[in-house]
C-alpha positions as CSV (number, residue, x, y, z in Angstrom):
1,M,48.9,21.0,30.3
2,R,46.9,20.9,27.0
3,S,46.8,17.8,25.1
4,T,48.9,17.4,22.1
5,F,46.2,16.3,19.7
6,H,43.1,18.0,21.3
7,G,42.9,19.7,18.2
8,L,42.6,16.7,16.2
9,E,39.8,15.3,18.4
10,L,37.9,18.3,17.9
11,G,38.3,17.7,14.1
12,K,37.3,14.4,13.9
13,R,34.4,14.9,16.0
14,G,33.2,17.9,13.8
15,V,33.2,15.7,10.5
16,I,31.4,12.8,12.2
17,A,28.5,15.3,13.2
18,Q,28.5,17.0,10.0
19,Q,28.7,13.7,7.7
20,V,25.6,12.3,10.4
21,A,23.7,15.6,9.6
22,L,24.6,15.3,5.5
23,N,23.0,11.8,5.9
24,T,20.1,12.7,7.8
25,T,19.3,15.6,5.2
26,G,20.0,13.1,2.3
27,H,17.3,10.7,4.1
28,N,15.2,13.3,4.3
29,I,15.2,14.3,0.2
30,S,15.3,10.6,-0.6
31,N,11.9,10.5,1.1
32,V,10.4,13.6,0.1
33,N,7.6,11.7,-1.8
34,T,7.1,9.0,0.7
35,P,3.4,9.0,2.3
36,G,3.7,9.2,6.3
37,Y,7.4,10.5,6.1
38,S,8.4,12.8,9.0
39,R,11.1,15.3,8.3
40,Q,14.4,14.1,10.7
41,V,16.8,16.4,12.3
42,A,20.4,15.7,13.7
43,H,20.4,17.5,16.9
44,M,23.9,18.7,17.6
45,V,25.1,20.0,21.0
46,A,28.4,20.8,22.8
47,S,30.4,17.7,23.9
48,R,31.2,17.9,27.9
49,P,34.1,19.9,28.3
50,L,36.9,19.1,29.9
51,E,38.9,21.3,32.7
52,Y,42.3,21.8,33.1
53,P,43.7,19.6,36.3
54,S,44.5,22.1,39.1
55,V,43.4,22.9,42.7
56,T,40.4,25.2,42.0
57,N,39.4,23.6,39.0
58,T,35.9,23.4,40.0
59,T,35.9,27.0,39.9
60,A,37.8,28.7,37.5
61,A,37.8,29.1,34.5
62,G,39.4,27.0,31.7
63,Q,37.4,24.4,30.4
64,L,38.2,22.7,27.5
65,G,35.9,22.8,24.7
66,M,35.0,19.0,23.2
67,G,33.7,19.9,19.9
68,V,30.2,18.9,18.8
69,E,28.4,15.7,18.8
70,V,25.0,14.5,17.7
71,N,22.9,13.4,20.5
72,A,19.5,12.5,18.6
73,I,18.2,12.1,15.6
74,Q,14.7,13.6,16.1
75,R,11.6,13.2,14.1
76,I,9.3,16.6,13.5
77,R,6.0,15.6,14.5
78,D,3.2,17.5,15.7
79,I,0.8,15.2,17.6
80,Y,-2.2,17.5,17.9
81,F,-2.2,18.0,13.8
82,D,-2.4,14.2,14.1
83,I,-5.3,14.1,16.1
84,E,-7.0,16.9,14.1
85,F,-6.2,15.2,10.4
86,R,-7.3,11.5,12.0
87,N,-10.9,13.2,13.1
88,Q,-11.4,15.1,9.7
89,N,-10.0,12.2,7.6
90,S,-12.8,9.9,9.7
91,A,-15.6,12.2,8.9
92,M,-14.8,13.1,5.4
93,N,-14.9,9.1,4.7
94,E,-17.9,8.5,6.3
95,S,-19.4,11.2,4.4
96,K,-17.9,10.0,1.0
97,V,-19.7,6.7,1.9
98,I,-22.9,8.0,2.6
99,N,-22.8,10.2,-0.7
100,E,-21.6,7.1,-2.6
101,S,-24.8,5.5,-1.1
102,L,-27.3,7.9,-1.5
103,S,-26.1,8.7,-5.1
104,N,-26.8,4.6,-5.9
105,I,-30.4,4.9,-4.4
106,E,-30.9,7.7,-6.9
107,G,-29.8,5.5,-9.5
108,I,-32.2,2.9,-8.2
109,V,-35.6,4.9,-8.3
110,N,-34.4,6.7,-11.5
111,E,-36.4,9.9,-11.1
112,P,-37.4,11.7,-13.0
113,S,-37.4,9.6,-16.1
114,D,-39.3,8.3,-18.8
115,N,-39.0,4.5,-17.1
116,G,-39.3,5.6,-13.1
117,L,-42.3,4.5,-11.0
118,A,-43.5,8.1,-10.9
119,K,-44.2,7.7,-14.8
120,N,-45.7,4.6,-14.4
121,V,-48.4,5.4,-11.6
122,T,-49.4,8.0,-14.0
123,E,-49.7,5.6,-16.7
124,F,-51.5,3.4,-14.3
125,W,-54.6,6.3,-13.7
126,K,-54.5,7.2,-17.4
127,A,-55.3,4.2,-18.1
128,W,-58.2,3.6,-16.0
129,Q,-59.2,6.9,-17.4
130,V,-59.3,5.7,-21.1
131,L,-61.1,2.2,-19.7
132,S,-64.1,4.6,-18.3
133,K,-64.8,5.8,-21.5
134,N,-65.2,2.4,-23.2
135,P,-65.4,-0.2,-20.5
136,S,-67.8,-2.8,-22.8
137,S,-66.4,-6.4,-23.8
138,E,-66.6,-4.9,-27.6
139,D,-63.3,-3.7,-27.6
140,L,-60.3,-5.2,-24.9
141,A,-57.7,-3.0,-25.6
142,A,-58.3,-0.4,-22.9
143,R,-58.6,-3.5,-20.8
144,S,-55.5,-4.7,-21.8
145,A,-53.8,-1.7,-21.3
146,V,-54.8,-1.2,-17.7
147,V,-53.2,-4.5,-17.0
148,Q,-50.2,-4.0,-18.5
149,Q,-49.6,-0.5,-17.0
150,A,-50.7,-2.4,-13.6
151,L,-48.0,-5.1,-14.4
152,A,-45.4,-2.4,-15.5
153,M,-46.2,-0.6,-12.0
154,T,-45.5,-3.6,-9.9
155,D,-42.4,-4.3,-12.1
156,S,-40.9,-1.2,-11.1
157,F,-42.0,-1.6,-7.2
158,N,-40.3,-5.1,-7.3
159,H,-37.5,-4.0,-9.2
160,M,-36.6,-1.0,-6.8
161,A,-37.0,-3.6,-3.7
162,S,-34.8,-6.2,-5.7
163,Q,-32.2,-3.7,-6.1
164,L,-32.1,-1.9,-3.0
165,D,-32.1,-5.7,-1.0
166,T,-28.9,-6.4,-3.0
167,M,-27.7,-2.9,-2.2
168,S,-28.3,-4.0,1.4
169,S,-26.3,-7.2,1.4
170,N,-23.4,-5.5,-0.3
171,I,-23.1,-3.1,1.7
172,T,-23.2,-5.9,4.9
173,A,-20.4,-7.7,2.4
174,R,-18.4,-4.4,2.7
175,I,-18.4,-3.7,6.3
176,D,-17.1,-6.9,6.7
177,V,-14.5,-6.1,4.2
178,K,-13.6,-3.2,5.9
179,V,-13.7,-4.9,9.4
180,S,-11.2,-7.2,8.0
181,E,-9.0,-4.4,6.8
182,A,-9.1,-2.8,10.3
183,N,-7.8,-6.3,11.8
184,S,-4.9,-6.2,9.0
185,Y,-3.9,-2.4,10.3
186,V,-4.2,-3.5,14.1
187,T,-2.2,-6.6,13.0
188,E,0.7,-4.6,11.7
189,I,0.8,-1.8,13.8
190,S,0.9,-4.1,17.2
191,E,4.2,-5.8,15.3
192,L,5.7,-2.2,14.4
193,T,5.0,-1.4,18.3
194,K,7.0,-4.4,19.4
195,Q,9.9,-3.7,17.3
196,I,9.8,0.3,18.5
197,K,9.7,-1.0,22.0
198,H,12.5,-3.6,21.3
199,I,14.7,-0.6,19.4
200,E,14.1,2.1,21.9
201,S,14.8,-0.1,25.0
202,G,18.6,0.1,23.7
203,G,18.4,3.9,23.5
204,D,18.0,4.3,20.1
205,D,15.3,6.3,17.9
206,A,13.0,4.2,15.9
207,N,12.0,6.8,13.9
208,D,11.2,5.4,10.6
209,L,9.0,2.4,12.4
210,R,7.3,5.1,14.4
211,D,6.6,6.9,10.8
212,K,5.1,3.5,9.4
213,R,3.1,3.0,12.3
214,D,1.5,6.6,12.5
215,Y,0.5,6.0,8.4
216,L,-1.2,2.8,9.4
217,V,-2.9,4.3,12.2
218,D,-4.1,7.4,9.5
219,Q,-5.1,4.4,7.2
220,L,-7.4,3.2,9.8
221,S,-8.8,6.5,10.8
222,Q,-10.7,5.9,7.4
223,L,-12.2,3.1,8.6
224,G,-13.5,4.7,11.9
225,N,-12.8,7.0,14.8
226,V,-9.5,6.2,16.4
227,K,-7.8,7.6,19.6
228,V,-4.0,7.3,20.1
229,T,-2.8,7.7,23.8
230,E,1.2,7.5,24.3
231,T,3.0,8.2,27.3
232,S,6.8,7.1,27.7
233,Q,5.4,3.9,29.0
234,T,2.5,3.3,27.4
235,Y,0.9,3.1,23.7
236,Q,-2.3,2.7,23.3
237,I,-5.1,2.9,20.1
238,T,-8.7,2.5,20.8
239,F,-10.8,2.2,17.4
240,G,-14.2,2.9,18.0
241,T,-15.1,1.7,21.9
242,T,-12.9,-1.2,21.4
243,L,-8.8,-0.8,22.6
244,V,-7.4,-2.7,19.6
245,I,-3.5,-1.8,20.9
246,D,-2.6,-1.8,24.4
247,N,1.1,-1.7,24.1
248,M,2.5,-5.0,23.2
249,T,-1.0,-6.7,23.1
250,S,-3.9,-6.5,20.3
251,N,-7.8,-7.3,20.1
252,P,-9.0,-7.8,16.7
253,V,-12.1,-5.8,15.8
254,T,-15.3,-7.9,15.8
255,Q,-18.8,-7.1,14.4
256,A,-19.8,-6.4,17.8
257,A,-17.3,-3.8,17.8
258,V,-18.9,-1.9,15.0
259,A,-21.4,-0.7,17.0
260,G,-19.1,1.6,18.6
261,V,-17.4,3.1,16.0
262,T,-19.1,6.7,15.4
263,S,-17.5,7.9,11.9
264,G,-15.6,6.7,9.1
265,Q,-16.2,4.3,6.3
266,I,-17.7,1.7,8.7
267,F,-19.9,4.0,10.3
268,G,-20.8,5.1,6.9
269,Y,-21.6,2.1,5.6
270,V,-23.7,1.1,8.6
271,Q,-25.4,4.5,8.1
272,S,-26.0,3.8,4.6
273,R,-27.6,0.3,5.2
274,D,-29.7,0.7,8.5
275,T,-30.8,4.2,7.8
276,F,-31.4,5.4,4.1
277,V,-31.6,2.1,2.4
278,A,-33.6,1.1,5.1
279,E,-35.6,4.4,5.2
280,Y,-36.4,4.0,1.1
281,T,-37.1,0.5,1.3
282,K,-39.8,1.4,4.1
283,Q,-41.3,4.2,1.9
284,L,-41.8,2.0,-1.0
285,D,-43.2,-0.6,1.2
286,L,-45.3,1.8,2.6
287,M,-46.4,3.0,-0.8
288,A,-47.2,-0.4,-2.1
289,N,-49.1,-1.5,0.9
290,T,-51.2,2.1,0.9
291,L,-51.9,1.6,-3.0
292,A,-53.4,-1.9,-2.3
293,T,-55.0,-1.3,1.0
294,G,-55.0,2.0,2.2
295,K,-57.6,4.2,3.7
296,I,-59.4,6.6,1.1
297,E,-62.5,8.4,0.8
298,V,-64.4,8.1,-2.9
299,T,-67.8,9.6,-3.5
300,L,-70.1,6.9,-5.3
301,P,-72.1,8.6,-8.1
302,A,-76.0,8.1,-8.1
303,G,-77.4,5.3,-9.7
304,T,-74.7,2.9,-8.1
305,I,-75.4,-0.6,-7.4
306,L,-74.2,-1.5,-4.0
307,P,-73.1,-4.9,-3.9
308,K,-75.0,-7.6,-2.5
309,G,-74.4,-7.8,1.6
310,M,-73.1,-4.4,1.5
311,T,-73.9,-2.1,4.5
312,V,-75.3,1.1,3.5
313,P,-73.1,4.2,3.8
314,A,-74.3,6.4,6.6
315,G,-76.6,9.4,5.3
316,A,-76.7,7.5,2.0
317,Q,-80.3,7.8,0.1
318,I,-81.6,4.7,-1.2
319,D,-83.8,4.3,-4.1
320,P,-87.2,3.3,-2.9
321,T,-87.7,0.9,-5.5
322,N,-84.1,-1.0,-5.1
323,P,-82.7,-1.4,-1.8
324,R,-79.0,-1.3,-3.4
325,K,-79.5,1.6,-5.2
326,L,-78.2,4.7,-4.4
327,A,-80.5,7.8,-5.2
328,A,-77.8,10.4,-5.0
329,E,-73.9,10.5,-4.6
330,A,-72.6,9.2,-1.3
331,K,-69.1,9.1,0.2
332,V,-67.5,5.9,1.4
333,T,-64.3,4.9,2.8
334,V,-62.6,2.0,0.9
335,D,-59.4,-0.1,1.8
336,G,-57.3,1.0,-1.1
337,L,-57.4,0.1,-4.5
338,N,-58.3,-3.9,-3.5
339,G,-61.6,-2.5,-1.5
340,L,-62.6,0.0,-4.2
341,H,-62.3,-2.4,-7.1
342,K,-64.4,-4.7,-4.8
343,L,-67.7,-2.4,-5.0
344,G,-67.2,-2.4,-9.1
345,Y,-68.9,-4.9,-11.4
346,T,-66.9,-7.5,-13.9
347,L,-68.0,-8.5,-17.3
348,E,-68.7,-12.0,-15.9
349,E,-72.3,-13.2,-16.3
350,P,-74.5,-13.3,-14.0
351,A,-72.7,-10.1,-12.7
352,A,-70.1,-10.5,-10.1
353,N,-68.3,-7.8,-8.2
354,G,-64.4,-7.2,-8.3
355,R,-61.8,-9.2,-6.3
356,D,-58.7,-7.8,-5.0
357,F,-56.9,-6.2,-7.8
358,F,-53.3,-7.0,-6.1
359,V,-52.2,-9.5,-4.2
360,T,-48.9,-10.6,-2.5
361,S,-46.4,-13.1,-4.2
362,D,-46.5,-15.2,-1.0
363,G,-49.9,-14.5,0.3
364,S,-48.7,-12.7,3.1
365,S,-49.4,-9.5,4.7
366,P,-48.9,-6.8,4.8
367,F,-47.6,-5.8,1.1
368,T,-44.5,-4.7,0.2
369,A,-42.7,-3.1,-2.8
370,A,-41.2,-6.2,-3.2
371,N,-44.1,-8.8,-2.9
372,I,-47.0,-6.7,-4.4
373,R,-48.3,-8.6,-7.6
374,V,-51.4,-8.0,-10.1
375,N,-53.8,-10.5,-9.3
376,P,-53.1,-13.5,-12.0
377,A,-56.6,-14.4,-12.4
378,I,-57.2,-10.7,-13.9
379,A,-53.9,-10.8,-15.6
380,Q,-54.9,-14.0,-17.5
381,D,-58.9,-12.5,-17.9
382,L,-59.5,-9.2,-19.0
383,K,-63.2,-9.5,-18.3
384,L,-62.7,-9.8,-14.1
385,L,-61.7,-6.0,-14.6
386,A,-64.5,-4.4,-12.4
387,A,-65.1,-1.0,-14.4
388,S,-68.9,-0.6,-14.1
389,L,-70.9,0.7,-11.1
390,R,-74.3,-0.5,-12.8
391,V,-76.5,-3.9,-13.0
392,Q,-79.4,-4.4,-14.4
393,T,-81.8,-7.4,-13.4
394,V,-82.8,-9.7,-16.3
395,N,-86.3,-11.7,-16.2
396,N,-86.1,-14.6,-18.5
397,P,-88.9,-17.4,-17.3
398,P,-88.8,-20.1,-16.2
399,A,-85.3,-19.3,-15.2
400,P,-84.6,-17.3,-12.2
401,S,-83.7,-13.8,-12.3
402,M,-80.4,-12.8,-12.8
403,D,-78.1,-9.5,-12.6
404,K,-76.3,-8.0,-15.8
405,V,-73.7,-5.4,-15.8
406,I,-74.6,-2.3,-17.9
407,Q,-71.6,-2.5,-19.9
408,S,-71.5,0.9,-21.2
409,N,-71.2,1.9,-17.8
410,G,-67.7,3.4,-16.5
411,D,-68.1,4.8,-13.3
412,M,-66.0,2.6,-11.4
413,A,-62.8,3.1,-14.1
414,L,-63.7,6.5,-13.8
415,I,-63.5,7.1,-10.1
416,I,-60.4,4.5,-9.9
417,G,-58.5,6.8,-12.7
418,G,-59.3,9.9,-10.3
419,L,-57.5,8.3,-7.1
420,S,-54.6,10.4,-8.9
421,E,-55.9,13.6,-7.0
422,K,-57.6,11.8,-4.2
423,A,-55.7,12.3,-0.6
424,F,-54.5,8.6,0.4
425,N,-54.0,7.9,4.2
426,F,-50.4,6.8,4.3
427,G,-50.2,6.2,8.2
428,A,-48.3,7.4,11.1
429,D,-45.0,6.5,10.2
430,A,-44.7,8.3,6.9
431,L,-43.4,11.4,6.0
432,T,-47.0,13.2,6.0
433,A,-50.1,11.1,7.2
434,S,-52.3,12.2,4.2
435,A,-51.4,13.2,0.5
436,S,-51.9,12.2,-3.1
437,Y,-50.3,9.4,-4.1
438,G,-48.2,11.1,-6.9
439,G,-47.3,13.8,-4.3
440,Y,-46.5,11.4,-1.4
441,Y,-44.0,10.0,-4.2
442,E,-42.7,13.5,-5.0
443,A,-42.2,13.9,-1.5
444,V,-39.9,11.0,-0.4
445,M,-37.6,11.6,-3.8
446,S,-37.6,15.3,-2.6
447,Q,-36.1,14.1,0.3
448,L,-34.1,11.8,-1.1
449,G,-32.6,14.8,-3.5
450,I,-32.1,16.8,-0.2
451,Q,-29.8,14.4,1.5
452,T,-27.8,13.6,-1.3
453,D,-27.1,17.0,-2.0
454,H,-26.5,17.5,1.8
455,S,-23.8,14.4,1.5
456,K,-22.6,15.8,-1.4
457,K,-21.9,19.3,0.3
458,M,-20.9,17.4,3.3
459,T,-18.3,15.6,1.6
460,E,-16.5,18.6,-0.3
461,N,-16.3,20.1,2.8
462,G,-14.7,17.2,4.9
463,E,-12.4,17.2,2.2
464,L,-11.3,20.6,2.3
465,L,-11.0,20.4,6.2
466,T,-9.1,17.2,5.7
467,N,-6.5,19.1,3.3
468,H,-6.4,21.8,5.5
469,A,-5.3,19.7,8.3
470,D,-2.9,17.8,6.3
471,S,-1.3,21.1,5.2
472,L,-0.9,22.0,8.6
473,R,0.9,18.8,9.8
474,Q,2.7,19.1,6.4
475,S,4.0,22.2,7.5
476,I,5.9,21.1,10.5
477,S,6.6,17.3,9.3
478,G,7.0,17.6,5.4
479,V,10.3,17.5,3.9
480,S,11.0,20.7,1.8
481,P,13.4,20.0,-0.8
482,D,14.4,23.8,-1.2
483,E,15.3,23.5,2.6
484,E,16.9,20.6,2.5
485,T,19.2,21.8,-0.6
486,A,20.0,24.7,1.7
487,N,21.1,22.4,4.5
488,L,23.1,19.8,2.2
489,I,25.1,23.3,1.0
490,K,25.3,24.2,5.0
491,F,26.3,21.1,6.4
492,Q,28.9,20.7,3.2
493,H,30.9,23.6,4.3
494,A,30.6,22.8,8.4
495,Y,32.2,19.5,7.1
496,T,34.8,21.0,5.0
497,A,35.6,23.6,7.6
498,S,35.9,20.5,10.4
499,A,38.4,18.3,7.7
500,R,40.5,21.4,7.3
501,V,40.9,21.9,11.2
502,I,42.4,18.3,10.8
503,T,44.5,19.3,7.9
504,V,45.6,22.3,9.9
505,M,46.7,20.2,13.3
506,D,48.2,17.5,11.3
507,E,50.6,20.5,9.7
508,L,51.1,22.0,13.5
509,L,52.1,18.2,14.6
510,E,54.2,17.8,11.7
511,K,56.2,20.3,12.2
512,L,56.2,19.9,16.2
513,I,57.5,16.4,15.4
514,N,60.0,16.6,12.4
515,G,61.0,20.2,13.0
516,T,61.9,20.7,16.9
517,G,63.7,18.6,19.6
518,V,67.4,18.7,17.3
519,V,69.5,21.2,19.2
520,G,72.3,22.5,16.5
521,R,70.7,21.3,13.5
């Protein structure tokens, strides 16, 4: 026998199911601009039917449909798009950090400009050339210009080294901040995982909590490479090489774990500090040390008076009348500007050879961009600049004879001024073992420019790939206002129709109850 109230049950279930669908659609529309939100769908299925009681009820037709019910509210999400997005997100943020760091290094070196190191070095060589034309004590302006240009050049070295050191320290501080930020995300993800496990253990779907957790994982992927492993029983997140989430437990990201991160902002900062800042600090140190002590071959002109105690260069022709005087030009290898300056003569009386032109601020060795200084004694006494290569012996009996510098000779100043065209030996660790001083600095700046341009292109490509991956993900998980509005109308009509079923059944029952069963009325 059919149930009198079966139709009411059908209508009721239809109304309830369509109402759930309407509420789910309204929830989607409300969160259309919520970051990380995934579209939800009310999954409707036909309710389990009833069979008419009969002897053959297991084989004969005659099941009663029980209407519709919502068996789940599903979150529309594709894990493979999540994986692709997070990988691209990590790579893009790494490129952004490296590009920012290289741009900052470009700002520190400030090339090309009228205040950069290249300009200072050029003016330094020019000052020596000017000094070679008037090396006497009558006009100290040229000597003063040499010292001032030297001070400007060493100040440039010191300033860039200081800025790079500060940048390195700032990057280290940023890494600490990013590690703390990662641990904050890990803590939040761990708490959400516990809530999700608790809710879903009762059979409910924790859709919104899962969205929040996935959004936090997206944020974590900005900092480093993440790997999510999820099954029906487990949920794990690996950050770098560290298992930070293991179901209900969490492990913090430590400074030691940073070494296992291979992409993202943290990796970008580590690369910036340990590769790029360290590289350009090394190059500046190499240039400072090479300028002061690097091997360089120069040609001493005929008539040069060698310092007392100096070994005569191999193959040099010596004047028969003076064992220290070169009869012809000779090539000699010296230890940088310091070694060359010691071959010249100052304006002191009696004549004395020059001393180290550059010294280190703390007396240590080797020279670096941070510690190179102009010899304070030379900066305070311009007569200590060794611009001449010739002396003459002055006899003034009964006083002993002494050497007196020929002030009009500026051969040493001319040789030093000509170092701009000479090839310095920068060593095996340099970009190139042998190059002119200006040419080597141009090579360093060219490398910096190429690396910066490459990082910029990588950032742009990374943004395109990340946006594309996000677009693919949004095409599946994103909320479309137009689609949801259409769904509203669809579910509204279904709701109205189900309500109409209840109305019709109510009218039938009213007729049945009040209009039948009274004989003869």
